[in-house]
MIKOLDO-319511 format. One record per residue (C-alpha): residue number from 1; chain; x, y, z. Coordinates in steps of 0.02 Angstrom, whole numbers, plus 50000, padded with zeros to 5 digits. Layout:
N
+-----+---+-------+-------+-------+
!   k ! c !  east ! north !    up !
+-----+---+-------+-------+-------+
! NUM ! A !     X !     Y !     Z !
...
+-----+---+-------+-------+-------+
# end
This chain:
449
+-----+---+-------+-------+-------+
!   k ! c !  east ! north !    up !
+-----+---+-------+-------+-------+
!   1 ! A ! 53206 ! 49136 ! 51386 !
!   2 ! A ! 53206 ! 49251 ! 51235 !
!   3 ! A ! 53123 ! 49115 ! 51133 !
!   4 ! A ! 52988 ! 49095 ! 51265 !
!   5 ! A ! 52960 ! 49283 ! 51272 !
!   6 ! A ! 52951 ! 49290 ! 51083 !
!   7 ! A ! 52822 ! 49153 ! 51080 !
!   8 ! A ! 52722 ! 49241 ! 51215 !
!   9 ! A ! 52724 ! 49404 ! 51119 !
!  10 ! A ! 52672 ! 49314 ! 50961 !
!  11 ! A ! 52527 ! 49235 ! 51055 !
!  12 ! A ! 52471 ! 49403 ! 51121 !
!  13 ! A ! 52482 ! 49479 ! 50948 !
!  14 ! A ! 52381 ! 49336 ! 50876 !
!  15 ! A ! 52250 ! 49352 ! 51012 !
!  16 ! A ! 52236 ! 49540 ! 50983 !
!  17 ! A ! 52223 ! 49510 ! 50796 !
!  18 ! A ! 52085 ! 49381 ! 50819 !
!  19 ! A ! 51995 ! 49496 ! 50940 !
!  20 ! A ! 52005 ! 49640 ! 50817 !
!  21 ! A ! 51942 ! 49527 ! 50677 !
!  22 ! A ! 51798 ! 49468 ! 50787 !
!  23 ! A ! 51751 ! 49647 ! 50828 !
!  24 ! A ! 51761 ! 49694 ! 50644 !
!  25 ! A ! 51646 ! 49548 ! 50601 !
!  26 ! A ! 51524 ! 49599 ! 50738 !
!  27 ! A ! 51526 ! 49777 ! 50675 !
!  28 ! A ! 51497 ! 49721 ! 50496 !
!  29 ! A ! 51356 ! 49606 ! 50553 !
!  30 ! A ! 51275 ! 49745 ! 50654 !
!  31 ! A ! 51287 ! 49863 ! 50505 !
!  32 ! A ! 51207 ! 49733 ! 50392 !
!  33 ! A ! 51064 ! 49705 ! 50515 !
!  34 ! A ! 51036 ! 49892 ! 50532 !
!  35 ! A ! 51032 ! 49908 ! 50343 !
!  36 ! A ! 50906 ! 49767 ! 50334 !
!  37 ! A ! 50797 ! 49851 ! 50463 !
!  38 ! A ! 50795 ! 50011 ! 50360 !
!  39 ! A ! 50752 ! 49914 ! 50203 !
!  40 ! A ! 50612 ! 49821 ! 50293 !
!  41 ! A ! 50544 ! 49990 ! 50345 !
!  42 ! A ! 50556 ! 50054 ! 50166 !
!  43 ! A ! 50461 ! 49897 ! 50112 !
!  44 ! A ! 50330 ! 49930 ! 50247 !
!  45 ! A ! 50340 ! 49747 ! 50299 !
!  46 ! A ! 50276 ! 49781 ! 50474 !
!  47 ! A ! 50113 ! 49858 ! 50412 !
!  48 ! A ! 50049 ! 49694 ! 50344 !
!  49 ! A ! 50142 ! 49569 ! 50453 !
!  50 ! A ! 50096 ! 49646 ! 50622 !
!  51 ! A ! 49918 ! 49630 ! 50686 !
!  52 ! A ! 49842 ! 49767 ! 50795 !
!  53 ! A ! 49909 ! 49739 ! 50969 !
!  54 ! A ! 50016 ! 49594 ! 50906 !
!  55 ! A ! 50202 ! 49565 ! 50913 !
!  56 ! A ! 50311 ! 49635 ! 50772 !
!  57 ! A ! 50309 ! 49529 ! 50613 !
!  58 ! A ! 50209 ! 49388 ! 50696 !
!  59 ! A ! 50074 ! 49401 ! 50561 !
!  60 ! A ! 49889 ! 49374 ! 50589 !
!  61 ! A ! 49830 ! 49536 ! 50510 !
!  62 ! A ! 49673 ! 49512 ! 50407 !
!  63 ! A ! 49698 ! 49589 ! 50234 !
!  64 ! A ! 49529 ! 49620 ! 50154 !
!  65 ! A ! 49530 ! 49575 ! 49969 !
!  66 ! A ! 49390 ! 49560 ! 49842 !
!  67 ! A ! 49406 ! 49370 ! 49859 !
!  68 ! A ! 49400 ! 49364 ! 50049 !
!  69 ! A ! 49517 ! 49384 ! 50196 !
!  70 ! A ! 49701 ! 49343 ! 50174 !
!  71 ! A ! 49795 ! 49329 ! 50339 !
!  72 ! A ! 49975 ! 49388 ! 50342 !
!  73 ! A ! 50102 ! 49258 ! 50394 !
!  74 ! A ! 50228 ! 49252 ! 50535 !
!  75 ! A ! 50396 ! 49310 ! 50467 !
!  76 ! A ! 50492 ! 49306 ! 50631 !
!  77 ! A ! 50640 ! 49185 ! 50646 !
!  78 ! A ! 50533 ! 49058 ! 50739 !
!  79 ! A ! 50574 ! 48882 ! 50678 !
!  80 ! A ! 50398 ! 48818 ! 50719 !
!  81 ! A ! 50287 ! 48961 ! 50663 !
!  82 ! A ! 50394 ! 49079 ! 50559 !
!  83 ! A ! 50539 ! 49077 ! 50438 !
!  84 ! A ! 50675 ! 49022 ! 50558 !
!  85 ! A ! 50725 ! 48873 ! 50451 !
!  86 ! A ! 50732 ! 48973 ! 50289 !
!  87 ! A ! 50900 ! 48983 ! 50202 !
!  88 ! A ! 50945 ! 49141 ! 50107 !
!  89 ! A ! 50890 ! 49052 ! 49949 !
!  90 ! A ! 50723 ! 49006 ! 50027 !
!  91 ! A ! 50700 ! 49185 ! 50086 !
!  92 ! A ! 50742 ! 49254 ! 49915 !
!  93 ! A ! 50616 ! 49138 ! 49830 !
!  94 ! A ! 50478 ! 49194 ! 49947 !
!  95 ! A ! 50516 ! 49380 ! 49935 !
!  96 ! A ! 50554 ! 49391 ! 49749 !
!  97 ! A ! 50450 ! 49251 ! 49676 !
!  98 ! A ! 50310 ! 49221 ! 49801 !
!  99 ! A ! 50355 ! 49039 ! 49835 !
! 100 ! A ! 50367 ! 48972 ! 50012 !
! 101 ! A ! 50498 ! 48849 ! 50074 !
! 102 ! A ! 50372 ! 48707 ! 50059 !
! 103 ! A ! 50345 ! 48752 ! 49875 !
! 104 ! A ! 50171 ! 48827 ! 49899 !
! 105 ! A ! 50133 ! 48990 ! 49810 !
! 106 ! A ! 50097 ! 49149 ! 49904 !
! 107 ! A ! 49950 ! 49257 ! 49854 !
! 108 ! A ! 49998 ! 49419 ! 49767 !
! 109 ! A ! 49929 ! 49517 ! 49914 !
! 110 ! A ! 50112 ! 49501 ! 49960 !
! 111 ! A ! 50192 ! 49619 ! 49832 !
! 112 ! A ! 50326 ! 49500 ! 49772 !
! 113 ! A ! 50296 ! 49566 ! 49596 !
! 114 ! A ! 50379 ! 49727 ! 49656 !
! 115 ! A ! 50502 ! 49649 ! 49778 !
! 116 ! A ! 50576 ! 49551 ! 49633 !
! 117 ! A ! 50675 ! 49709 ! 49595 !
! 118 ! A ! 50769 ! 49705 ! 49761 !
! 119 ! A ! 50957 ! 49684 ! 49733 !
! 120 ! A ! 51057 ! 49535 ! 49798 !
! 121 ! A ! 51149 ! 49647 ! 49922 !
! 122 ! A ! 50987 ! 49715 ! 49993 !
! 123 ! A ! 50912 ! 49541 ! 49999 !
! 124 ! A ! 51059 ! 49484 ! 50108 !
! 125 ! A ! 51032 ! 49631 ! 50224 !
! 126 ! A ! 50846 ! 49595 ! 50239 !
! 127 ! A ! 50884 ! 49413 ! 50276 !
! 128 ! A ! 51011 ! 49461 ! 50410 !
! 129 ! A ! 50884 ! 49577 ! 50493 !
! 130 ! A ! 50740 ! 49453 ! 50496 !
! 131 ! A ! 50851 ! 49312 ! 50558 !
! 132 ! A ! 50953 ! 49408 ! 50685 !
! 133 ! A ! 50864 ! 49573 ! 50722 !
! 134 ! A ! 50686 ! 49513 ! 50748 !
! 135 ! A ! 50623 ! 49421 ! 50902 !
! 136 ! A ! 50550 ! 49247 ! 50862 !
! 137 ! A ! 50365 ! 49222 ! 50898 !
! 138 ! A ! 50302 ! 49042 ! 50906 !
! 139 ! A ! 50124 ! 49079 ! 50851 !
! 140 ! A ! 50059 ! 49042 ! 50676 !
! 141 ! A ! 49897 ! 49137 ! 50697 !
! 142 ! A ! 49743 ! 49116 ! 50585 !
! 143 ! A ! 49766 ! 49034 ! 50416 !
! 144 ! A ! 49702 ! 49098 ! 50250 !
! 145 ! A ! 49553 ! 49001 ! 50180 !
! 146 ! A ! 49490 ! 49078 ! 50018 !
! 147 ! A ! 49340 ! 49003 ! 49929 !
! 148 ! A ! 49364 ! 48873 ! 49792 !
! 149 ! A ! 49452 ! 48879 ! 49670 !
! 150 ! A ! 49567 ! 49012 ! 49745 !
! 151 ! A ! 49606 ! 48902 ! 49895 !
! 152 ! A ! 49711 ! 48799 ! 49775 !
! 153 ! A ! 49876 ! 48891 ! 49787 !
! 154 ! A ! 49943 ! 48804 ! 49632 !
! 155 ! A ! 49829 ! 48917 ! 49531 !
! 156 ! A ! 49946 ! 49060 ! 49578 !
! 157 ! A ! 50084 ! 48975 ! 49478 !
! 158 ! A ! 49982 ! 49005 ! 49320 !
! 159 ! A ! 49948 ! 49184 ! 49374 !
! 160 ! A ! 50135 ! 49210 ! 49399 !
! 161 ! A ! 50174 ! 49146 ! 49225 !
! 162 ! A ! 50053 ! 49271 ! 49152 !
! 163 ! A ! 50084 ! 49425 ! 49258 !
! 164 ! A ! 50234 ! 49413 ! 49376 !
! 165 ! A ! 50389 ! 49510 ! 49328 !
! 166 ! A ! 50543 ! 49432 ! 49406 !
! 167 ! A ! 50668 ! 49546 ! 49320 !
! 168 ! A ! 50787 ! 49635 ! 49441 !
! 169 ! A ! 50800 ! 49823 ! 49441 !
! 170 ! A ! 50910 ! 49889 ! 49302 !
! 171 ! A ! 50977 ! 50066 ! 49321 !
! 172 ! A ! 50948 ! 50189 ! 49179 !
! 173 ! A ! 51120 ! 50256 ! 49134 !
! 174 ! A ! 51043 ! 50408 ! 49052 !
! 175 ! A ! 50971 ! 50464 ! 49220 !
! 176 ! A ! 51053 ! 50529 ! 49378 !
! 177 ! A ! 51100 ! 50422 ! 49527 !
! 178 ! A ! 50964 ! 50509 ! 49627 !
! 179 ! A ! 50832 ! 50468 ! 49495 !
! 180 ! A ! 50886 ! 50286 ! 49491 !
! 181 ! A ! 50879 ! 50274 ! 49680 !
! 182 ! A ! 50702 ! 50343 ! 49675 !
! 183 ! A ! 50654 ! 50222 ! 49537 !
! 184 ! A ! 50726 ! 50076 ! 49635 !
! 185 ! A ! 50625 ! 50122 ! 49790 !
! 186 ! A ! 50462 ! 50165 ! 49701 !
! 187 ! A ! 50462 ! 50015 ! 49585 !
! 188 ! A ! 50534 ! 49895 ! 49714 !
! 189 ! A ! 50527 ! 49903 ! 49903 !
! 190 ! A ! 50399 ! 50044 ! 49917 !
! 191 ! A ! 50288 ! 49947 ! 49793 !
! 192 ! A ! 50189 ! 50104 ! 49746 !
! 193 ! A ! 50113 ! 50021 ! 49593 !
! 194 ! A ! 50025 ! 49894 ! 49704 !
! 195 ! A ! 49897 ! 50025 ! 49752 !
! 196 ! A ! 49914 ! 50162 ! 49621 !
! 197 ! A ! 49906 ! 50057 ! 49462 !
! 198 ! A ! 49737 ! 49997 ! 49393 !
! 199 ! A ! 49709 ! 49809 ! 49387 !
! 200 ! A ! 49629 ! 49699 ! 49256 !
! 201 ! A ! 49493 ! 49568 ! 49278 !
! 202 ! A ! 49620 ! 49444 ! 49347 !
! 203 ! A ! 49684 ! 49569 ! 49477 !
! 204 ! A ! 49849 ! 49599 ! 49388 !
! 205 ! A ! 49920 ! 49773 ! 49362 !
! 206 ! A ! 49874 ! 49842 ! 49191 !
! 207 ! A ! 50026 ! 49868 ! 49082 !
! 208 ! A ! 50042 ! 50042 ! 49012 !
! 209 ! A ! 49945 ! 50122 ! 49155 !
! 210 ! A ! 50079 ! 50129 ! 49288 !
! 211 ! A ! 50032 ! 50240 ! 49437 !
! 212 ! A ! 49879 ! 50309 ! 49346 !
! 213 ! A ! 49764 ! 50285 ! 49497 !
! 214 ! A ! 49654 ! 50142 ! 49554 !
! 215 ! A ! 49515 ! 50096 ! 49674 !
! 216 ! A ! 49567 ! 49989 ! 49821 !
! 217 ! A ! 49388 ! 49935 ! 49854 !
! 218 ! A ! 49361 ! 50073 ! 49981 !
! 219 ! A ! 49494 ! 50208 ! 49965 !
! 220 ! A ! 49546 ! 50274 ! 49796 !
! 221 ! A ! 49735 ! 50280 ! 49764 !
! 222 ! A ! 49753 ! 50435 ! 49654 !
! 223 ! A ! 49851 ! 50462 ! 49496 !
! 224 ! A ! 50031 ! 50500 ! 49545 !
! 225 ! A ! 50106 ! 50520 ! 49372 !
! 226 ! A ! 50179 ! 50685 ! 49311 !
! 227 ! A ! 50017 ! 50739 ! 49226 !
! 228 ! A ! 49977 ! 50917 ! 49278 !
! 229 ! A ! 49789 ! 50893 ! 49295 !
! 230 ! A ! 49763 ! 50708 ! 49329 !
! 231 ! A ! 49922 ! 50677 ! 49428 !
! 232 ! A ! 50050 ! 50772 ! 49532 !
! 233 ! A ! 50134 ! 50869 ! 49393 !
! 234 ! A ! 50082 ! 51034 ! 49471 !
! 235 ! A ! 50153 ! 50990 ! 49643 !
! 236 ! A ! 50313 ! 51072 ! 49699 !
! 237 ! A ! 50458 ! 50963 ! 49757 !
! 238 ! A ! 50436 ! 51035 ! 49931 !
! 239 ! A ! 50251 ! 50992 ! 49936 !
! 240 ! A ! 50279 ! 50813 ! 49879 !
! 241 ! A ! 50421 ! 50785 ! 50002 !
! 242 ! A ! 50318 ! 50859 ! 50144 !
! 243 ! A ! 50172 ! 50747 ! 50098 !
! 244 ! A ! 50279 ! 50590 ! 50099 !
! 245 ! A ! 50358 ! 50630 ! 50267 !
! 246 ! A ! 50209 ! 50704 ! 50361 !
! 247 ! A ! 50052 ! 50659 ! 50265 !
! 248 ! A ! 50016 ! 50842 ! 50234 !
! 249 ! A ! 50077 ! 50932 ! 50080 !
! 250 ! A ! 50042 ! 51106 ! 50146 !
! 251 ! A ! 49949 ! 51139 ! 49984 !
! 252 ! A ! 49781 ! 51056 ! 50012 !
! 253 ! A ! 49823 ! 50870 ! 50018 !
! 254 ! A ! 49811 ! 50760 ! 50172 !
! 255 ! A ! 49844 ! 50574 ! 50171 !
! 256 ! A ! 49713 ! 50451 ! 50230 !
! 257 ! A ! 49681 ! 50265 ! 50236 !
! 258 ! A ! 49819 ! 50150 ! 50171 !
! 259 ! A ! 49927 ! 50297 ! 50116 !
! 260 ! A ! 49924 ! 50375 ! 50289 !
! 261 ! A ! 49974 ! 50207 ! 50361 !
! 262 ! A ! 50117 ! 50194 ! 50236 !
! 263 ! A ! 50176 ! 50368 ! 50284 !
! 264 ! A ! 50161 ! 50334 ! 50471 !
! 265 ! A ! 50253 ! 50168 ! 50464 !
! 266 ! A ! 50369 ! 50184 ! 50315 !
! 267 ! A ! 50397 ! 50346 ! 50219 !
! 268 ! A ! 50412 ! 50457 ! 50372 !
! 269 ! A ! 50559 ! 50350 ! 50430 !
! 270 ! A ! 50659 ! 50362 ! 50269 !
! 271 ! A ! 50810 ! 50474 ! 50253 !
! 272 ! A ! 50789 ! 50647 ! 50175 !
! 273 ! A ! 50898 ! 50591 ! 50030 !
! 274 ! A ! 50784 ! 50443 ! 49992 !
! 275 ! A ! 50628 ! 50553 ! 50002 !
! 276 ! A ! 50713 ! 50674 ! 49883 !
! 277 ! A ! 50754 ! 50530 ! 49765 !
! 278 ! A ! 50574 ! 50467 ! 49767 !
! 279 ! A ! 50513 ! 50643 ! 49732 !
! 280 ! A ! 50634 ! 50662 ! 49586 !
! 281 ! A ! 50576 ! 50498 ! 49509 !
! 282 ! A ! 50389 ! 50527 ! 49531 !
! 283 ! A ! 50402 ! 50700 ! 49454 !
! 284 ! A ! 50473 ! 50615 ! 49299 !
! 285 ! A ! 50350 ! 50470 ! 49281 !
! 286 ! A ! 50266 ! 50479 ! 49109 !
! 287 ! A ! 50101 ! 50573 ! 49120 !
! 288 ! A ! 49939 ! 50475 ! 49119 !
! 289 ! A ! 49769 ! 50557 ! 49101 !
! 290 ! A ! 49668 ! 50409 ! 49166 !
! 291 ! A ! 49549 ! 50457 ! 49307 !
! 292 ! A ! 49570 ! 50645 ! 49282 !
! 293 ! A ! 49528 ! 50758 ! 49429 !
! 294 ! A ! 49458 ! 50932 ! 49426 !
! 295 ! A ! 49578 ! 51076 ! 49407 !
! 296 ! A ! 49570 ! 51223 ! 49523 !
! 297 ! A ! 49493 ! 51332 ! 49388 !
! 298 ! A ! 49349 ! 51211 ! 49366 !
! 299 ! A ! 49296 ! 51229 ! 49547 !
! 300 ! A ! 49170 ! 51365 ! 49583 !
! 301 ! A ! 49127 ! 51366 ! 49768 !
! 302 ! A ! 48950 ! 51424 ! 49802 !
! 303 ! A ! 48810 ! 51414 ! 49929 !
! 304 ! A ! 48931 ! 51411 ! 50077 !
! 305 ! A ! 48848 ! 51392 ! 50246 !
! 306 ! A ! 48755 ! 51549 ! 50292 !
! 307 ! A ! 48743 ! 51586 ! 50478 !
! 308 ! A ! 48575 ! 51674 ! 50459 !
! 309 ! A ! 48502 ! 51523 ! 50369 !
! 310 ! A ! 48565 ! 51410 ! 50508 !
! 311 ! A ! 48488 ! 51520 ! 50642 !
! 312 ! A ! 48322 ! 51535 ! 50550 !
! 313 ! A ! 48311 ! 51350 ! 50510 !
! 314 ! A ! 48314 ! 51381 ! 50322 !
! 315 ! A ! 48479 ! 51293 ! 50289 !
! 316 ! A ! 48487 ! 51132 ! 50187 !
! 317 ! A ! 48514 ! 50964 ! 50270 !
! 318 ! A ! 48691 ! 50961 ! 50203 !
! 319 ! A ! 48727 ! 51132 ! 50278 !
! 320 ! A ! 48657 ! 51078 ! 50446 !
! 321 ! A ! 48762 ! 50919 ! 50446 !
! 322 ! A ! 48915 ! 51021 ! 50400 !
! 323 ! A ! 48883 ! 51145 ! 50539 !
! 324 ! A ! 48856 ! 51006 ! 50666 !
! 325 ! A ! 49007 ! 50898 ! 50623 !
! 326 ! A ! 49134 ! 50998 ! 50523 !
! 327 ! A ! 49123 ! 51186 ! 50546 !
! 328 ! A ! 49203 ! 51192 ! 50719 !
! 329 ! A ! 49368 ! 51137 ! 50641 !
! 330 ! A ! 49354 ! 51185 ! 50458 !
! 331 ! A ! 49252 ! 51346 ! 50480 !
! 332 ! A ! 49089 ! 51390 ! 50396 !
! 333 ! A ! 49190 ! 51456 ! 50250 !
! 334 ! A ! 49288 ! 51294 ! 50234 !
! 335 ! A ! 49452 ! 51388 ! 50256 !
! 336 ! A ! 49513 ! 51294 ! 50410 !
! 337 ! A ! 49613 ! 51371 ! 50552 !
! 338 ! A ! 49754 ! 51343 ! 50676 !
! 339 ! A ! 49839 ! 51215 ! 50565 !
! 340 ! A ! 49678 ! 51122 ! 50524 !
! 341 ! A ! 49661 ! 51095 ! 50337 !
! 342 ! A ! 49551 ! 51198 ! 50225 !
! 343 ! A ! 49413 ! 51108 ! 50130 !
! 344 ! A ! 49400 ! 51239 ! 49994 !
! 345 ! A ! 49505 ! 51169 ! 49852 !
! 346 ! A ! 49559 ! 51018 ! 49955 !
! 347 ! A ! 49628 ! 50875 ! 49849 !
! 348 ! A ! 49508 ! 50751 ! 49931 !
! 349 ! A ! 49366 ! 50849 ! 49850 !
! 350 ! A ! 49448 ! 50849 ! 49679 !
! 351 ! A ! 49457 ! 50661 ! 49652 !
! 352 ! A ! 49365 ! 50574 ! 49510 !
! 353 ! A ! 49261 ! 50483 ! 49640 !
! 354 ! A ! 49198 ! 50534 ! 49812 !
! 355 ! A ! 49257 ! 50375 ! 49899 !
! 356 ! A ! 49404 ! 50454 ! 49993 !
! 357 ! A ! 49294 ! 50591 ! 50065 !
! 358 ! A ! 49166 ! 50460 ! 50118 !
! 359 ! A ! 49301 ! 50351 ! 50199 !
! 360 ! A ! 49375 ! 50501 ! 50290 !
! 361 ! A ! 49203 ! 50541 ! 50362 !
! 362 ! A ! 49172 ! 50360 ! 50411 !
! 363 ! A ! 49343 ! 50312 ! 50479 !
! 364 ! A ! 49425 ! 50478 ! 50519 !
! 365 ! A ! 49611 ! 50516 ! 50497 !
! 366 ! A ! 49741 ! 50477 ! 50630 !
! 367 ! A ! 49917 ! 50535 ! 50581 !
! 368 ! A ! 50065 ! 50498 ! 50694 !
! 369 ! A ! 50096 ! 50685 ! 50704 !
! 370 ! A ! 49973 ! 50828 ! 50695 !
! 371 ! A ! 49786 ! 50848 ! 50720 !
! 372 ! A ! 49676 ! 50693 ! 50701 !
! 373 ! A ! 49503 ! 50691 ! 50624 !
! 374 ! A ! 49371 ! 50592 ! 50719 !
! 375 ! A ! 49269 ! 50453 ! 50639 !
! 376 ! A ! 49084 ! 50483 ! 50613 !
! 377 ! A ! 49029 ! 50308 ! 50560 !
! 378 ! A ! 48931 ! 50286 ! 50721 !
! 379 ! A ! 48853 ! 50458 ! 50718 !
! 380 ! A ! 48783 ! 50465 ! 50541 !
! 381 ! A ! 48687 ! 50343 ! 50435 !
! 382 ! A ! 48721 ! 50309 ! 50251 !
! 383 ! A ! 48600 ! 50442 ! 50190 !
! 384 ! A ! 48674 ! 50575 ! 50304 !
! 385 ! A ! 48853 ! 50534 ! 50253 !
! 386 ! A ! 48804 ! 50544 ! 50068 !
! 387 ! A ! 48714 ! 50709 ! 50096 !
! 388 ! A ! 48861 ! 50784 ! 50189 !
! 389 ! A ! 48992 ! 50726 ! 50063 !
! 390 ! A ! 48889 ! 50789 ! 49916 !
! 391 ! A ! 48873 ! 50956 ! 50006 !
! 392 ! A ! 49063 ! 50961 ! 50025 !
! 393 ! A ! 49090 ! 50929 ! 49839 !
! 394 ! A ! 48955 ! 51055 ! 49791 !
! 395 ! A ! 49029 ! 51194 ! 49895 !
! 396 ! A ! 49215 ! 51162 ! 49912 !
! 397 ! A ! 49265 ! 51044 ! 49773 !
! 398 ! A ! 49211 ! 50974 ! 49605 !
! 399 ! A ! 49020 ! 50979 ! 49604 !
! 400 ! A ! 49017 ! 50854 ! 49460 !
! 401 ! A ! 49072 ! 50717 ! 49580 !
! 402 ! A ! 48936 ! 50646 ! 49692 !
! 403 ! A ! 48900 ! 50490 ! 49796 !
! 404 ! A ! 48746 ! 50393 ! 49848 !
! 405 ! A ! 48684 ! 50309 ! 50007 !
! 406 ! A ! 48706 ! 50142 ! 49918 !
! 407 ! A ! 48889 ! 50178 ! 49884 !
! 408 ! A ! 48915 ! 50234 ! 50064 !
! 409 ! A ! 48839 ! 50069 ! 50121 !
! 410 ! A ! 48960 ! 49973 ! 50008 !
! 411 ! A ! 49109 ! 50070 ! 50074 !
! 412 ! A ! 49054 ! 50048 ! 50253 !
! 413 ! A ! 49048 ! 49860 ! 50221 !
! 414 ! A ! 49222 ! 49855 ! 50144 !
! 415 ! A ! 49186 ! 49887 ! 49961 !
! 416 ! A ! 49095 ! 49804 ! 49819 !
! 417 ! A ! 49124 ! 49615 ! 49804 !
! 418 ! A ! 49234 ! 49563 ! 49659 !
! 419 ! A ! 49152 ! 49472 ! 49512 !
! 420 ! A ! 49312 ! 49369 ! 49494 !
! 421 ! A ! 49247 ! 49227 ! 49603 !
! 422 ! A ! 49088 ! 49211 ! 49499 !
! 423 ! A ! 49190 ! 49223 ! 49339 !
! 424 ! A ! 49309 ! 49086 ! 49398 !
! 425 ! A ! 49168 ! 48970 ! 49447 !
! 426 ! A ! 49076 ! 49009 ! 49286 !
! 427 ! A ! 49233 ! 48970 ! 49188 !
! 428 ! A ! 49254 ! 48805 ! 49279 !
! 429 ! A ! 49073 ! 48758 ! 49243 !
! 430 ! A ! 49095 ! 48806 ! 49061 !
! 431 ! A ! 49255 ! 48706 ! 49053 !
! 432 ! A ! 49168 ! 48556 ! 49129 !
! 433 ! A ! 49026 ! 48568 ! 49003 !
! 434 ! A ! 49153 ! 48575 ! 48859 !
! 435 ! A ! 49245 ! 48422 ! 48926 !
! 436 ! A ! 49082 ! 48325 ! 48944 !
! 437 ! A ! 49029 ! 48375 ! 48769 !
! 438 ! A ! 49194 ! 48312 ! 48698 !
! 439 ! A ! 49179 ! 48148 ! 48793 !
! 440 ! A ! 49000 ! 48128 ! 48735 !
! 441 ! A ! 49053 ! 48161 ! 48556 !
! 442 ! A ! 49185 ! 48022 ! 48561 !
! 443 ! A ! 49068 ! 47900 ! 48649 !
! 444 ! A ! 48934 ! 47923 ! 48516 !
! 445 ! A ! 49061 ! 47913 ! 48378 !
! 446 ! A ! 49127 ! 47749 ! 48448 !
! 447 ! A ! 48949 ! 47679 ! 48464 !
! 448 ! A ! 48914 ! 47717 ! 48281 !
! 449 ! A ! 49066 ! 47615 ! 48231 !
+-----+---+-------+-------+-------+
# end
């Protein structure tokens, strides 16, 4: 009897132990998935892999590039349309090296050149989230079809050999843990250099010009190095943190376009400690003076809208456009009110180009929190937009910066086409001519013998 009771107690103890172990495993798995979800948010994966009105991570978003439309892929755990049959190794190759499970190369519109810095531990968490925390969607969506020769994905292998950096993030022991965390996020998951670093003729980031500012075809990603005049060296830590979390620095800078989307979907969801780390790192990035902007002392506001001129009909066309579309929110003086931003000294009017101001007028600004700005693309033609934006720069910003109706037309259409396609085709033609010349040389040489 005692032996039977002993065995029963042992069985109960074993069952309790197994149950506790199972619960511990479940808890660990849940924690890993939650960590992966946070990392996916930091990497802004949903912004590209979720189409408007589409299901999360099901792809199908059209990414406009100078070479044509690249459609984001389905990265749900669907075994027929997504990455459901990817092993951790397959997942790691795609994220870090831009190579799919079938061996085909991804286009660098997917920032694997930055994601290569993600640690093994974080890669496991991301994999756990996408495999267990995302609902599968059995829809492949539209497929990318770039013009020849870029439709040959093997060409990306050569591009990777030349430009891809697959080195993992290495902490700088001379810096603080906070600085290293910021560096890891900025250089890796947040992939800030993808937009803010100028690119060469082959669309690769220019070495030595990290975060110095670059045109995205339509919007201009400004210099975010520590330079006082060209970058964010004059920003306070509080202003930079506020900008990253809300899209408004409180000191004359409001996010728009891709940056506003990144703030809405990614940065605003990061922990205060991570925002602080990013701020610490950015404030320490080596200064670059590429694409300098005007300093506050160089701006001399003049000719502000005069109410008497408006009433008498003597105001300029720019003043009339401003009064009709802008003054009700930003005031005739450009000082703003009731939380609406001032235009006088606004950072958007101190860029080296007027593109951001044009895009804000055309597309408007829609933050997740705060006052939205309406789009005026349907209410003004190219000439009117150019006239209004030039008036804004003349009166509230850097009068040396101007735009034209032709540039507004380009921006309205998605930006100026890239010459890369013509260069590639020209290079192929030139290569073909050289090959034919060599063949002809050997044929004639053989005939002479």
